[in-house]
C-alpha positions as CSV (number, residue, x, y, z in Angstrom):
1,M,198.8,196.7,80.9
2,D,201.3,194.2,81.3
3,K,201.4,190.8,79.5
4,K,200.6,189.0,82.5
5,K,197.4,190.7,83.4
6,I,195.9,190.3,79.7
7,I,196.7,186.5,80.0
8,L,194.9,186.3,83.3
9,I,191.8,187.9,82.2
10,V,191.9,185.8,79.1
11,V,191.8,182.8,81.2
12,L,189.2,184.0,83.5
13,L,186.9,185.0,80.6
14,L,187.5,181.3,79.0
15,L,186.9,179.8,82.4
16,A,183.5,181.4,82.7
17,V,182.5,180.5,79.4
18,I,183.1,176.9,80.0
19,L,181.3,176.9,83.4
20,Y,178.3,178.7,81.5
21,F,178.0,176.3,79.0
22,A,178.5,173.2,81.6
23,F,176.0,174.3,84.1
24,S,173.5,175.8,81.5
25,G,173.2,172.3,79.5
26,K,171.9,170.3,82.4
27,K,168.3,170.6,82.8
28,K,166.5,169.6,86.0
29,A,164.6,166.3,85.9
30,P,161.0,166.7,85.1
31,Q,158.9,166.0,88.0
32,H,155.6,163.8,87.6
33,V,152.1,163.4,88.8
34,V,149.8,160.8,89.1
35,K,146.4,161.1,87.5
36,T,143.7,158.7,89.2
37,E,139.9,158.3,89.1
38,Q,137.2,157.3,91.2
39,V,135.8,153.8,91.4
40,E,132.0,154.8,90.7
41,L,128.6,153.1,91.1
42,G,127.0,153.5,87.5
43,C,125.9,151.6,84.5
44,I,127.5,150.3,81.3
45,S,125.7,150.6,78.1
46,N,126.6,149.7,74.3
47,S,124.5,150.3,71.3
48,I,124.5,150.1,67.2
49,T,122.8,152.2,65.1
50,A,120.7,151.8,61.9
51,T,117.7,153.1,59.8
52,G,114.3,151.6,59.3
53,K,111.0,152.3,58.5
54,V,107.7,152.9,60.5
55,E,105.1,150.4,59.4
56,P,101.6,149.0,60.9
57,V,102.0,145.5,62.8
58,T,99.5,144.0,60.2
59,E,98.6,145.7,57.0
60,V,96.3,144.0,54.5
61,E,96.0,144.9,50.5
62,V,92.5,144.4,49.7
63,G,91.9,143.8,46.1
64,T,89.5,141.9,43.9
65,Q,89.4,138.6,42.0
66,V,87.0,139.7,39.1
67,S,87.4,142.4,36.4
68,G,85.1,145.1,35.9
69,K,84.6,148.6,36.5
70,I,84.4,150.4,39.8
71,D,80.9,151.6,40.2
72,K,81.1,153.0,43.8
73,I,83.4,153.7,46.5
74,H,81.9,153.8,49.9
75,V,85.3,154.8,52.1
76,D,88.0,157.5,52.1
77,Y,91.5,157.8,53.6
78,N,91.9,157.5,57.1
79,E,88.5,156.2,57.5
80,K,87.9,153.4,60.3
81,V,86.4,150.4,59.1
82,K,85.2,147.1,60.6
83,K,85.5,143.6,59.3
84,G,82.9,142.9,56.7
85,Q,82.1,146.6,56.2
86,L,81.1,147.8,52.4
87,L,84.2,149.3,50.9
88,A,83.3,149.3,47.2
89,E,81.2,148.0,44.8
90,L,81.9,146.8,41.0
91,D,79.4,147.3,38.2
92,R,77.4,144.2,38.4
93,S,75.7,144.2,34.6
94,T,78.3,142.1,32.9
95,L,78.2,139.6,35.9
96,S,74.8,139.4,36.2
97,T,74.5,138.4,32.7
98,S,77.1,135.6,33.1
99,L,74.9,134.3,35.8
100,E,71.5,134.4,33.8
101,S,73.6,132.6,30.7
102,A,74.8,130.1,33.2
103,K,71.5,129.3,34.6
104,T,70.1,128.9,31.3
105,D,72.8,126.5,30.1
106,Y,72.1,124.3,33.4
107,A,68.2,124.5,32.8
108,N,69.2,122.8,29.1
109,A,71.5,120.4,30.8
110,L,68.9,119.4,33.1
111,N,66.4,118.9,30.6
112,E,68.8,116.8,28.6
113,Y,69.6,114.9,31.6
114,G,66.0,114.0,32.3
115,Y,65.5,112.6,28.7
116,Y,68.7,110.5,28.8
117,K,68.0,109.4,32.1
118,K,64.6,107.6,31.0
119,V,66.3,106.5,27.9
120,F,69.1,104.8,30.0
121,D,66.6,103.4,32.7
122,R,64.5,101.6,29.6
123,N,67.4,100.1,27.7
124,Q,68.7,99.3,31.1
125,A,65.6,97.1,31.9
126,L,65.7,95.7,28.2
127,H,69.4,94.5,28.5
128,E,68.8,92.7,31.8
129,K,66.1,90.9,29.7
130,K,68.7,90.2,27.2
131,L,66.4,91.9,24.4
132,I,69.0,94.1,23.4
133,S,72.8,93.6,22.6
134,D,75.6,94.5,24.9
135,A,77.0,97.0,22.0
136,E,73.3,98.8,21.9
137,F,73.5,99.3,25.9
138,E,76.8,100.5,26.3
139,E,76.3,103.2,23.5
140,V,73.2,104.2,25.6
141,E,75.0,104.2,28.8
142,F,77.9,106.3,27.3
143,Q,75.6,108.9,26.1
144,F,74.0,109.0,29.3
145,M,77.2,109.5,31.4
146,K,78.3,112.2,28.9
147,V,74.9,114.3,29.6
148,T,75.5,113.7,33.3
149,N,79.0,115.3,33.1
150,S,77.6,118.3,31.1
151,L,75.0,118.5,33.8
152,R,77.6,118.7,36.6
153,K,79.7,121.4,34.4
154,A,76.6,123.5,34.0
155,K,75.9,123.3,37.8
156,Y,80.0,124.3,38.2
157,E,79.4,127.5,36.0
158,V,76.3,128.9,37.6
159,D,78.2,128.1,41.2
160,R,81.1,130.2,39.6
161,A,79.0,133.0,38.4
162,K,77.4,133.7,41.5
163,T,80.4,133.6,43.4
164,N,82.0,136.2,40.8
165,L,78.8,138.3,41.3
166,G,79.5,138.2,45.3
167,Y,83.0,139.5,44.4
168,A,81.6,142.4,43.0
169,T,80.9,143.5,46.5
170,I,84.3,144.5,48.2
171,T,84.2,144.2,51.9
172,S,86.9,144.9,54.7
173,P,88.6,141.5,55.9
174,I,89.8,143.6,59.1
175,N,88.9,146.3,61.8
176,G,91.1,149.0,60.9
177,V,92.1,152.3,59.1
178,V,91.9,152.8,55.4
179,I,95.4,154.2,54.8
180,S,95.4,153.8,51.1
181,V,92.8,154.3,48.3
182,E,94.4,152.8,45.0
183,V,91.1,153.4,42.8
184,E,88.6,155.9,41.8
185,E,84.8,155.4,40.7
186,G,84.5,154.7,37.1
187,Q,88.1,153.1,36.9
188,T,88.2,149.5,35.3
189,V,90.5,146.8,37.2
190,A,91.5,144.0,35.4
191,A,92.3,140.5,37.4
192,S,94.4,138.3,35.5
193,M,97.5,136.9,36.9
194,T,97.7,139.0,40.0
195,T,94.9,140.6,41.9
196,P,94.8,144.4,41.7
197,T,95.2,146.3,45.1
198,L,92.4,148.7,45.6
199,F,92.7,149.5,49.4
200,I,95.2,149.1,52.1
201,I,93.8,148.6,55.5
202,A,96.2,149.0,58.7
203,E,94.5,147.1,61.5
204,N,95.9,149.0,64.2
205,L,98.0,152.1,64.3
206,V,98.4,152.3,68.2
207,D,100.7,149.3,67.6
208,M,103.5,149.8,65.1
209,Q,106.7,148.2,63.9
210,V,110.1,149.4,62.7
211,V,111.8,147.3,60.1
212,A,115.5,148.2,60.3
213,N,118.5,146.9,58.1
214,I,121.2,146.1,60.4
215,D,124.9,145.4,58.9
216,E,126.0,142.2,58.8
217,A,129.1,143.5,61.3
218,D,126.8,144.2,64.0
219,I,124.0,141.7,63.5
220,G,125.7,139.2,66.0
221,Q,124.7,141.8,68.6
222,V,121.2,142.0,68.2
223,A,119.0,139.4,70.0
224,E,115.0,139.2,70.7
225,G,114.0,141.3,73.5
226,Q,116.9,143.9,73.5
227,K,115.5,147.5,74.1
228,V,115.6,150.0,71.3
229,E,115.3,154.1,71.2
230,F,114.8,155.5,67.8
231,T,113.9,159.0,66.4
232,V,112.0,160.2,63.3
233,D,112.5,163.4,61.7
234,A,108.9,164.4,62.0
235,Y,109.5,164.7,65.5
236,P,112.9,165.4,65.9
237,N,112.8,166.4,70.0
238,D,110.9,163.3,70.7
239,K,112.4,159.7,71.6
240,F,110.4,156.5,70.7
241,S,111.1,153.2,72.6
242,G,110.4,149.7,71.6
243,V,111.5,146.0,71.5
244,V,113.5,143.9,69.3
245,R,110.7,141.2,68.2
246,Q,112.3,139.5,65.5
247,V,115.8,139.1,63.8
248,R,115.1,137.5,60.5
249,L,117.8,135.2,58.7
250,E,117.3,136.3,55.0
251,P,120.1,138.6,54.1
252,T,119.8,141.7,51.7
253,T,122.7,142.3,49.5
254,T,122.7,146.0,48.2
255,S,125.9,147.5,46.6
256,N,127.7,144.3,48.3
257,V,126.7,145.3,51.6
258,V,124.9,142.8,53.3
259,T,122.2,143.6,55.8
260,Y,119.5,141.8,57.9
261,E,116.0,143.0,58.8
262,V,115.3,143.3,62.6
263,I,111.7,143.8,63.6
264,V,111.1,146.4,66.6
265,D,107.6,146.8,68.0
266,A,106.8,150.3,69.2
267,K,103.9,151.5,71.1
268,N,102.0,154.4,69.5
269,P,99.4,155.9,71.9
270,D,99.7,159.4,70.4
271,L,99.6,158.3,66.9
272,K,102.5,160.4,66.1
273,L,104.3,157.5,64.2
274,K,102.8,157.3,60.6
275,P,103.4,154.5,58.2
276,G,106.2,155.2,56.0
277,L,108.2,157.4,58.5
278,T,112.1,156.9,58.6
279,A,113.3,155.8,62.1
280,N,117.0,156.3,63.0
281,I,117.3,153.5,65.9
282,A,119.8,152.6,68.6
283,V,119.4,148.9,69.7
284,M,120.8,148.7,73.4
285,T,123.1,145.6,72.8
286,L,124.6,145.9,76.2
287,F,123.0,147.8,79.3
288,K,123.6,146.9,83.2
289,D,122.9,149.3,85.9
290,S,123.8,150.0,89.2
291,I,127.1,148.2,89.1
292,I,130.7,148.8,90.3
293,T,133.0,150.5,87.3
294,I,136.4,151.8,86.4
295,P,137.9,153.3,83.3
296,S,139.5,150.4,80.9
297,K,142.8,152.3,81.0
298,A,143.4,151.4,84.6
299,L,143.9,148.1,83.6
300,K,146.5,148.8,81.0
301,F,148.5,150.8,83.5
302,Q,152.1,149.6,84.4
303,M,154.0,151.2,87.2
304,D,157.4,152.7,86.5
305,E,159.3,153.9,89.6
306,K,161.2,156.0,87.5
307,L,158.2,158.1,86.8
308,L,156.9,158.1,90.7
309,P,156.2,161.5,92.3
310,P,158.7,162.6,94.8
311,G,158.1,160.4,98.2
312,M,155.3,158.2,96.7
313,K,155.8,154.6,97.9
314,C,154.1,151.6,96.0
315,A,153.7,148.0,96.8
316,A,153.2,145.4,93.7
317,L,152.1,141.9,94.3
318,D,154.3,139.1,93.8
319,P,154.1,137.5,90.4
320,D,152.5,134.3,92.1
321,E,150.0,136.3,93.7
322,I,148.5,137.9,90.2
323,E,145.5,136.2,89.3
324,G,144.3,137.8,85.7
325,A,143.5,141.6,86.0
326,T,145.3,144.2,88.3
327,V,145.0,147.8,89.1
328,W,146.8,150.2,91.3
329,V,144.7,151.8,94.2
330,V,145.7,154.9,95.9
331,K,145.6,154.4,99.7
332,D,146.6,157.5,100.9
333,N,148.7,160.6,99.8
334,N,152.3,158.7,99.3
335,W,151.1,155.1,99.2
336,A,149.8,152.9,96.3
337,E,149.0,149.2,96.2
338,Q,148.7,146.8,93.2
339,R,145.3,144.9,93.6
340,N,143.6,141.9,91.8
341,V,140.1,142.5,90.3
342,K,137.6,140.5,88.5
343,T,136.0,142.2,85.7
344,G,132.7,141.6,83.8
345,V,131.2,143.4,80.7
346,T,132.7,146.3,78.9
347,N,131.7,149.3,76.6
348,G,135.3,150.0,75.6
349,S,135.9,153.1,77.8
350,R,134.6,151.8,81.0
351,I,134.4,148.3,82.5
352,E,132.4,146.3,85.3
353,V,134.4,145.4,88.6
354,L,133.1,142.1,90.1
355,S,135.2,141.9,92.8
356,G,138.5,143.5,94.6
357,L,137.1,147.1,94.4
358,N,135.0,149.3,96.4
359,E,133.3,152.4,95.6
360,G,134.9,155.5,96.3
361,E,138.2,154.0,95.9
362,R,140.8,155.6,93.5
363,V,142.8,154.0,90.7
364,I,145.6,155.0,88.8
365,V,145.2,155.6,85.2
366,S,148.5,157.1,84.0
367,T,151.4,159.2,85.1
368,V,152.4,162.7,83.4
369,E,154.8,165.5,83.5
370,A,153.5,168.0,86.0
371,S,153.9,170.8,83.5
372,E,151.7,168.9,81.3
373,M,148.8,168.6,83.7
374,D,145.7,170.8,83.2
375,P,144.7,172.2,86.7
376,S,140.8,172.6,85.3
377,R,140.9,168.9,84.6
378,M,142.5,168.4,88.1
379,A,139.5,170.0,89.5
380,G,136.5,168.9,87.4
381,G,137.5,166.8,84.6
382,A,138.6,163.0,84.6
383,D,140.3,163.3,87.8
384,Q,137.9,165.2,90.1
385,K,140.2,165.8,92.9
386,S,143.7,166.8,92.9
387,S,146.3,164.1,92.8
388,P,147.7,163.1,96.3
389,F,151.2,162.9,94.4
390,M,151.2,166.3,92.9
391,P,154.4,168.1,94.1
392,K,153.7,170.5,97.1
393,R,154.8,174.1,97.3
394,P,156.6,175.1,100.5
395,G,153.1,176.4,101.6
396,G,151.3,173.4,101.4
397,G,149.2,173.4,98.3
398,P,149.9,171.4,95.0
399,R,152.4,173.2,92.6
400,K,150.8,175.3,89.8
C-alpha cells in the first residue's frame, strides 16, 4: 500500500473520531410536563394532640370531723347512693361519754348561776338603798358575771358534744356512685389538722370530663367550645367526642416544660369511660367544611417559560393587576392564565379560596422533566388526570 493511501486512511479515521465525540457530547434538551391539581370542594381542619385523664365532673371526698373507730360501713364500691343516705358509723361510746360529761358540767354551772343570781339581785337592791358600799356591790357583780360566762361556756360544750356525736353518723352529701372506700370496719381514724377521707363519691358517671395538659406552644390555639376527639387504651377501636369547657390560666412546670390544663366535657352514655383512664385527645383548632380548596404549593408556583412543555402558551397578569396571591389556571390543552385569588384559612397543605376559582378547575403546582413523572401518579395520585402538557406520541397519547 502506497504512502498516500495510508495517510488518507489515517485522516478519515481521525475525522470519524472527531465527529463521534463532537455529536455524542450533545444531549437532547429534556422535555417538561406540567403537574396540575383540581380545585375541590372539601374541608380544612387542623388539630393539636395531648394526653389527659378521665375524671367525673363532680367528685366528692367524704370524711369525718371527729376521731374514732369505724364501727359499721353500710356501702360498698360501685354502689349508688342518695343524698343523706347512711354510709358509715363511728363508735359512739367515747362521744356519748363526752356529751354526758358536758351535760353534768352544764347542770352544775346552771345551779351556780341560780345561786349567784339571787345574791346579785339582793345586793343590787341594798346598793340602790345605799345600805352597802360600791366596793362590796362591785365584788358581787364581778362574781355574778364570772358565773354567767361559765354557764355560757358549759352550754357551748354541750352543743359541741351533741354535734360531735352527730358526726359519728357519716351520710352522703350528694346523689352518686361510690367509687372508693378508703377505710375498713374497726379502723381508727384521727381528725387532727386534716379531715381523713373515708369515701369518694362521683355524682354522675354519664357526664365525664377529661383534664388534659396542653403544651405552652399550642395553648394559644385552644378556645372554649372547640370540638375534641379522643381515644382510651381500654377501647382502642372506639372514638369518643367532647367539647372544650375551660382553659385554665394556671401553668404547670415539669422538667422545664410548661403546660396548661384544659377541661373537656365528654358524654359517657355507655359508661365505658371509667375514672382514671388515660385519654389521647385531639383538639380541633380549625374546621371548615364545604369550602373551595387548593394545594398551598399552587400559590408558590412561579412560571418559567424555559420549562414549558412544547406548544404551551400562557398569559401572565400585568404587575399592576396583581392583587395579593395568584395561581396559574389551565384553560385548555395548550393554554394557562395567571389569576388573582383571595384566600382564607389553611392547614399547611391546603388553603381555602374565597374568590377567584371555581370547583373543577385545575391549577398548576409544578413542572418536572417528563422522565421523572410517575405514570401511576398521573393516573391516580396527586394529579388525577394526565397533564394536558404531556408531550404527545405520533399516535396521539401521552409519551410514556
